[in-house]
C-alpha positions in Angstrom: -15.6 -7.6 29.2 -13.4 -9.8 27.5 -9.5 -8.6 27.6 -7.7 -7.9 24.1 -4.2 -7.2 23.1 -3.5 -4.6 20.1 0.1 -4.9 19.1 1.8 -3.4 16.4 5.8 -3.4 16.0 8.3 -1.3 13.8 12.2 -2.7 13.5 13.3 -1.3 16.6 10.4 -1.6 19.4 7.1 -3.4 19.9 3.9 -1.2 21.0 1.3 -3.2 22.9 -2.3 -1.8 24.3 -4.4 -4.1 26.4 -8.2 -3.0 27.0 -11.4 -4.8 28.1 -13.8 -4.8 25.6 -17.4 -5.4 25.4 -19.7 -4.3 22.3 -19.2 -0.3 22.4 -17.4 -0.2 25.5 -13.7 -0.1 25.6 -11.3 0.0 29.0 -7.6 0.5 28.3 -5.9 -1.2 31.3 -2.3 -1.8 30.5 0.1 -0.5 27.7 3.7 -0.9 26.8 6.5 0.2 24.4 9.3 -2.8 24.3 12.5 -2.6 22.6 12.9 -5.9 20.3 15.3 -8.5 21.7 18.0 -10.3 19.3 15.4 -13.7 20.0 12.8 -11.5 17.7 9.2 -10.5 17.7 7.3 -13.6 18.8 9.9 -14.1 21.8 9.9 -10.3 23.4 6.1 -10.1 22.7 5.5 -13.9 24.5 7.8 -13.3 27.7 5.6 -9.8 28.1 2.5 -11.9 27.7 3.4 -14.7 30.0 4.6 -12.1 32.6 0.9 -10.2 32.2 -0.9 -13.3 32.3 -2.7 -12.8 29.0 -2.0 -16.3 26.9 -4.8 -17.5 24.7 -6.2 -13.9 24.3 -7.4 -12.6 21.1 -4.9 -10.5 19.4 -5.7 -7.4 17.4 -2.5 -6.7 14.8 -2.3 -3.3 13.4 0.8 -3.0 10.3 1.8 -0.1 8.6 1.7 1.6 5.1 4.8 -0.4 3.6 3.1 -3.9 4.6 0.2 -3.6 2.0 -0.7 -1.7 -1.3 -3.1 1.2 -1.0 -5.1 3.2 -3.5 -8.2 5.4 -4.1 -10.6 3.8 -6.6 -13.8 4.4 -8.3 -16.1 2.0 -9.7 -19.8 2.0 -11.0 -22.8 2.2 -8.8 -23.5 -1.5 -8.1 -25.2 -3.3 -4.8 -23.4 -3.5 -2.0 -23.4 -6.9 -1.8 -21.9 -7.4 -5.2 -19.2 -4.6 -4.3 -16.4 -7.3 -2.9 -16.2 -9.3 -5.9 -15.8 -6.0 -8.3 -13.1 -4.5 -6.4 -10.9 -7.6 -5.7 -11.2 -8.6 -9.4 -10.0 -4.7 -10.4 -7.7 -5.3 -7.7 -6.5 -8.3 -9.3 -5.8 -6.3 -12.5 -3.9 -3.1 -10.8 -2.0 -4.0 -8.2 1.2 -4.7 -8.6 1.1 -7.7 -5.8 -2.3 -8.6 -5.9 -2.6 -12.3 -7.3 -5.2 -14.6 -7.0 -3.9 -15.6 -3.8 -3.5 -12.1 -2.8 -6.0 -10.6 0.3 -8.0 -7.5 -0.7 -10.3 -5.5 2.0 -11.3 -1.9 1.2 -13.1 1.3 2.8 -16.2 2.5 1.1 -15.6 6.6 1.3 -18.6 7.7 -1.0 -21.5 6.6 -2.8 -23.4 8.6 -5.5 -25.7 7.8 -8.6 -22.2 8.2 -10.7 -20.5 5.3 -8.7 -18.6 4.3 -5.5 -15.4 5.8 -4.5 -13.5 3.3 -2.1 -10.1 2.9 -0.2 -8.7 -0.5 -1.4 -5.8 -2.0 0.0 -3.9 -5.5 -0.8 -1.2 -7.6 0.2 0.2 -11.1 -0.2 0.5 -13.9 2.5 4.6 -13.3 2.4 3.4 -10.4 4.5 0.7 -12.0 6.7 2.1 -15.4 7.3 4.9 -13.9 9.5 2.9 -11.9 11.5 0.5 -14.8 12.3 3.6 -16.5 13.1 5.0 -14.5 15.6 1.5 -14.0 17.3 0.9 -17.9 17.8 4.2 -17.9 19.2 3.4 -15.6 21.7 0.7 -17.9 22.6 -1.9 -15.6 21.5 -4.6 -16.1 18.4 -4.9 -13.6 15.6 -8.2 -11.8 15.5 -7.6 -8.7 13.1 -4.7 -7.7 10.8 -5.8 -3.7 10.4 -4.1 -1.2 8.4 -2.9 1.3 10.4 -3.9 4.5 9.6 -7.3 3.6 8.9 -7.4 2.1 12.7 -6.2 5.6 13.6 -8.6 7.3 11.8 -11.6 4.7 13.2 -10.4 6.0 16.6 -11.1 9.8 15.7 -14.2 9.0 13.8 -16.0 7.2 16.9 -14.8 9.0 19.5 -14.4 12.8 18.1 -15.9 13.1 14.9 -19.2 11.4 15.1 -20.2 14.3 18.2 -18.6 17.0 16.5 -21.5 19.7 15.5 -19.0 21.5 13.2 -17.6 18.4 11.6 -18.4 19.5 7.5 -16.4 22.9 8.2 -13.4 22.1 6.4 -10.9 19.5 5.4 -9.3 17.9 8.4 -5.7 16.3 8.1 -5.3 13.5 11.0 -1.6 13.0 11.0 0.5 10.0 13.1 4.1 10.5 13.2 5.9 7.3 13.4 9.7 7.7 13.6 11.0 9.0 10.0 7.4 8.4 8.5 4.0 10.2 8.6 0.7 8.6 8.3 -1.9 11.4 6.7 -5.6 10.7 6.9 -7.8 13.7 5.3 -11.5 13.6 6.3 -13.9 15.6 4.5 -17.0 16.1 6.4 -17.3 13.1 8.7 -16.1 10.4 6.3 -12.2 9.5 5.4 -11.5 11.0 2.3 -7.6 10.3 1.5 -4.9 8.2 3.1 -1.0 8.2 2.4 2.2 7.7 4.1 5.2 9.2 3.5 8.7 9.4 4.3 10.2 12.9 6.2 13.6 14.0 6.6 14.9 13.7 10.4 15.7 17.2 11.0 13.7 20.5 10.8 12.8 22.7 9.2 12.9 20.5 6.2 10.9 17.9 7.9 7.8 20.2 8.3 8.5 21.9 4.8 8.1 18.3 3.5 5.2 17.0 5.4 3.3 20.8 4.4 4.2 20.0 0.7 2.8 16.5 1.2 -0.5 17.8 2.9 -0.7 20.2 -0.3 -0.6 17.3 -2.6 -2.8 15.0 -1.0 -5.4 17.7 -0.9 -5.2 18.4 -4.5 -5.6 14.7 -5.1 -8.7 14.3 -2.9 -10.4 17.9 -4.4 -9.9 19.3 -1.6 -7.4 22.3 -2.9 -7.8 26.0 -1.8 -10.1 25.0 0.9 -9.2 25.7 4.9 -7.5 22.6 6.3 -7.7 21.7 10.3 -4.8 19.7 11.5 -4.9 17.2 14.2 -1.6 15.0 15.4 -1.6 12.1 17.8 0.9 13.1 20.8 1.6 15.4 23.6 2.5 19.2 23.7 6.1 18.3 25.1 6.9 16.2 21.4 4.8 17.6 18.7 4.0 21.3 19.9 6.7 22.9 17.8 6.0 20.9 14.7 2.3 21.5 15.0 2.4 25.4 15.0 5.3 25.2 12.5 3.1 23.2 10.1 -0.3 25.1 10.8 1.9 28.6 10.0 3.0 27.0 6.6 -0.5 26.0 5.7 -1.9 28.9 6.4 0.2 30.9 3.7 -2.5 32.7 1.4 -5.6 31.4 3.6 -8.5 33.9 4.5 -9.3 31.4 7.5 -6.5 30.1 9.9 -6.5 26.6 10.2 -7.6 24.9 13.5 -4.9 23.0 15.0 -4.7 20.5 18.2 -2.8 17.7 19.8 -4.8 14.6 20.8 -3.3 12.4 23.4 -5.4 9.0 22.3 -5.3 7.6 25.9 -7.3 11.0 27.1 -10.5 10.3 24.8 -11.2 6.7 25.9 -11.8 5.1 29.3 -8.3 4.2 30.7 -6.6 3.5 33.8 -4.6 6.1 35.4 -1.6 3.8 35.4 -1.4 3.3 31.7 -0.1 6.5 30.6 3.1 7.0 32.5 4.3 3.6 31.5 4.8 5.3 27.6 5.6 8.3 28.3 6.0 11.2 25.3 5.5 8.4 22.8 1.7 8.0 23.7 0.7 9.0 20.2 1.9 6.0 18.5 -0.6 4.0 20.3 -3.6 5.8 18.6 -3.8 3.1 16.1 -4.0 0.0 18.5 -6.4 2.2 20.7 -8.6 2.5 17.7 -8.6 -1.1 17.0 -9.8 -1.8 20.5 -12.5 0.8 20.1 -13.6 -0.6 16.6 -13.5 -4.1 17.2 -16.6 -5.2 18.0 -19.4 -2.2 17.3 -17.4 -0.4 14.5 -15.6 -3.0 12.6 -16.9 -1.6 9.3 -14.6 1.3 9.9 -11.3 -0.8 9.6 -9.4 -2.2 6.4 -8.6 -5.7 7.9 -6.8 -8.4 6.0 -7.9 -11.1 8.7 -11.5 -10.5 7.7 -11.8 -8.9 4.4 -15.3 -8.2 3.2 -17.1 -11.1 1.2 -19.9 -11.5 -1.3 -23.0 -10.9 0.9 -26.1 -13.2 -0.6 -29.2 -11.2 -1.4 -31.5 -11.3 1.2 -34.7 -13.8 0.8 -38.4 -13.2 1.4 -39.4 -16.1 2.9 -43.4 -15.6 2.9 -42.7 -15.4 -0.8 -41.0 -18.4 -1.3 -43.7 -20.4 0.8 -46.3 -19.3 -1.4 -43.9 -20.5 -4.6 -43.0 -23.9 -3.3 -46.6 -25.5 -3.8 -46.8 -25.0 -7.6 -43.1 -26.1 -8.2 -43.6 -29.0 -6.4 -46.7 -30.5 -8.0 -44.4 -30.0 -11.1 -41.6 -31.8 -10.1 -43.7 -35.0 -8.7 -44.6 -35.3 -11.9 -41.7 -34.8 -13.9 -39.6 -36.9 -11.2 -39.9 -40.1 -13.5 -37.9 -38.3 -16.4 -34.9 -37.5 -14.4 -34.7 -41.1 -12.9 -34.5 -42.4 -16.6 -31.5 -39.9 -17.0 -29.6 -41.2 -13.9 -27.4 -43.7 -15.5 -26.1 -40.7 -18.1 -25.3 -38.8 -15.5 -23.5 -41.1 -13.6 -21.5 -41.9 -16.8 -21.0 -38.2 -17.0 -19.8 -37.8 -13.2 -17.3 -40.6 -14.2 -15.9 -38.8 -16.9 -15.5 -35.9 -14.9 -13.6 -37.5 -12.1 -11.4 -38.7 -14.4 -10.4 -35.4 -16.1 -9.9 -33.7 -12.8 -7.7 -36.3 -11.8 -5.7 -35.2 -14.7 -5.9 -31.9 -14.4 -4.4 -32.3 -10.7 -1.1 -33.4 -12.2 -1.1 -30.1 -14.6 -2.1 -27.6 -11.6 1.1 -29.3 -9.8 3.4 -28.5 -12.2 1.7 -25.1 -12.7 2.3 -24.4 -8.9 5.9 -25.4 -9.2 6.4 -22.8 -12.2 4.9 -20.2 -10.3 7.2 -20.8 -7.1 10.2 -20.6 -9.2 9.0 -17.5 -11.1 8.4 -16.1 -7.6 12.1 -16.9 -6.7 13.5 -15.3 -9.8 11.5 -11.9 -9.2 12.7 -11.8 -6.0 16.1 -12.1 -7.4 15.6 -9.7 -10.0 14.0 -7.1 -7.9 17.6 -5.9 -7.1 18.0 -5.2 -10.8 17.7 -1.6 -10.8 18.1 0.3 -14.2 20.5 2.8 -13.0 21.1 4.2 -16.3 17.6 5.4 -16.3 17.8 6.2 -12.7 20.9 8.9 -13.0 18.9 9.9 -16.4 15.8 11.0 -14.1 18.3 12.4 -11.4 20.2 14.8 -14.1 16.6 16.0 -15.2 15.3 16.6 -11.8 17.9 18.5 -10.0 18.4 22.2 -9.9 20.3 24.4 -12.5 24.0 24.5 -11.9 24.0 28.1 -10.4 22.1 26.5 -7.5 23.5 23.3 -7.2 27.2 21.5 -7.4 26.8 17.6 -7.7 30.1 16.5 -5.9 29.0 12.6 -5.7 26.8 9.9 -6.9 26.8 6.4 -5.4 24.1 3.6 -6.4 23.9 0.1 -4.6 21.4 -2.5 -5.2 19.3 -4.3 -2.1 19.6 -8.2 -3.0 17.7 -9.5 -0.1 14.5 -6.9 -0.1 14.8 -5.7 -3.5 15.2 -2.1 -5.1 18.1 -0.2 -4.3 19.3 3.2 -3.1 21.2 6.3 -4.8 22.9 8.5 -2.6 23.9 12.2 -3.9 26.5 14.4 -2.4 26.7 18.2 -3.2 26.5 21.7 -2.3 23.9 24.3 -2.6 23.4 28.0 -2.6 20.5 27.7 0.1 17.9 25.6 1.9 15.4 26.6 -0.4 17.3 24.6 -3.3 17.0 21.4 -0.8 13.3 21.3 -0.7 12.7 21.8 -4.5 15.1 18.7 -5.2 13.8 16.6 -2.9 10.0 17.6 -3.9 11.2 17.0 -7.6 12.8 13.3 -6.9 9.7 12.0 -5.0 7.2 10.1 -6.2 5.3 6.7 -5.7 8.2 5.1 -6.9 11.0 7.2 -5.1 11.5 7.9 -1.5 13.7 10.5 -0.6 15.7 11.2 2.9 18.3 13.8 3.3 20.7 13.9 6.4 19.9 17.4 6.9 22.3 20.7 5.4 25.4 21.6 6.9 27.2 25.1 6.3 30.2 25.3 4.9 33.0 27.9 5.1 33.5 29.5 1.8 33.5 32.8 0.2 31.5 31.5 -2.8 27.8 30.8 -3.3 27.8 27.5 -2.6 27.5 27.6 1.1 25.3 24.6 1.7 26.6 21.0 2.2 23.7 18.0 1.4 23.5 14.4 1.3 20.4 12.8 0.0 19.5 9.2 -0.2 16.9 8.3 -3.0 15.3 4.9 -2.6 13.9 2.8 -5.3 10.9 1.0 -4.1 11.0 -2.8 -4.9 7.5 -2.8 -6.5 8.8 -0.1 -9.0 11.6 -2.2 -10.1 9.3 -5.5 -10.9 6.8 -3.4 -12.7 9.2 -1.6 -14.9 10.6 -5.1 -15.5 7.2 -6.4 -16.5 6.6 -3.7 -18.6 9.6 -4.0 -20.5 9.2 -7.8 -21.0 5.7 -7.1 -22.3 6.8 -4.3 -24.8 9.9 -6.9 -25.9 7.2 -9.4 -26.5 5.1 -7.1 -28.5 8.1 -6.2 -30.8 9.3 -9.7 -31.3 5.6 -10.8 -32.1 5.4 -7.7 -34.8 9.1 -8.6 -36.5 7.7 -12.3 -37.2 4.9 -10.9 -38.5 6.5 -8.7 -40.8 9.2 -11.6 -41.6 6.0 -13.9 -42.7 4.6 -11.2 -45.1 8.1 -11.2 -47.3 7.3 -11.9 -51.0 8.9 -15.2 -52.2 11.0 -14.9 -55.6 9.4 -15.7 -59.0 10.7 -18.9 -60.4 9.8 -17.9 -64.0 11.5 -14.4 -64.0 14.5 -13.8 -66.0 17.6 -13.9 -63.8 20.0 -10.8 -63.9 22.9 -10.3 -65.6 26.5 -11.2 -63.8 27.0 -7.1 -63.5 23.4 -6.4 -61.9 24.4 -9.5 -59.6 27.9 -8.5 -58.9 26.6 -5.3 -57.5 23.7 -6.5 -55.8 26.5 -8.5 -53.8 28.5 -5.5 -53.5 25.4 -3.6 -51.9 24.7 -6.6 -49.9 28.1 -6.6 -48.6 28.4 -2.9 -47.6 25.1 -3.0 -45.5 26.4 -6.2 -43.8 29.8 -4.3 -42.3 28.3 -1.8 -40.8 29.1 -1.1 -37.3 26.2 -1.6 -34.6 25.0 1.5 -33.2 23.8 1.0 -29.3 21.7 3.5 -27.9 
């Protein structure tokens, strides 16, 4: 069996799982959770790999939702071999970061006579190149770069879902809690139906309330609203039992059938050495995507979204017997017409020379265009920190609860000049914790993340007894998309203005000139218009 290393990391730590893989057989032989040293991810990982003699091993990397765009999309009922090209074409037009150089992969979730549904993800070289560099620095080769929630879903699907007889009883929510984030995968029947990642408050009960709200919205998005929803969380009872019970209680409200709930230890559902689990402690749940990568690597790769090996166009299969039967007649025709082609070879040579000269000219133009694209990207990265705070404050004012529930004390905003986007910190007083949940839900959307620092009670006799501090983060992709939308709108307005100016009528040279009094009146009216102050919105 071949040893392979599965890795993922965040800003604080590196998670590693080592497995022996052969076809459908996988055995976990080692695991570790390492704090990232000041030297960086590559150096920290290289030291551990060298200590365990795993140089030149194949490395499977799991990346989070923040490294790629992810959407649920529908397509016409085309054949499977044509689906990769169609999905890539649609992703380049739809995704904000999916240019011609982007890597696009997908997971097909359903196929009917009406069309195909798929989970599509795209990312750019600016995300993948640092990952490859870190793995190469550690002395390994990159085998896969897979999306983390899909890898965890593959583990559950392969080991548990496929073997459960009642897997179609209801919707299942598979949750991976990673720090202040939750990665949610919804199963309908045996197949993945919906995937999303959300930011959560750091403290309960707001954390559980936010997670319950996100689960309800996810079920509505995938058409499972009103049906019972079972819950499975990767982890151990000591760490996640209380959160699991509270979450099930909130989801069961208004339901006739109670939700089934379970905690899953990823190292206990696969073949694993006894010494592995004690080395990672209570955080074993975070290893689920890595175990899933090892289990799916050789026999179930079609259940992953893999940016290192994206799905490509599949040439249709050829009937060799039919081809052999059709060779005889065409061969005779080719021999009979061969002399015609020979007479045209000279003209073809001239055409080739002309095309080669044209290609040489185009290469210079391509270099200039590439340089222009690079300059534009640098400008975009600089302008990604240009958040329209007036619009953000207007949105905040519309989303806040009424004044009899909340008093706003302070609002501060700061742009992120390095990563783009920005964040707004809102401080104030509310009458009850329920107001906090309502406020966070109304402020949170695909372009805004909302994280609260918790609520503290104030010793006062009036109704505003809870002090809050909320951080609203504006995503970089949202700033860039809004900017390009404004540019396109300005271009349309400018084109409309130029078209209107071009249609003005010219004076008739044969017309009778106005008298002096009419000229003075026109001049006075013109002056009155010109001195009007310009009102800015």
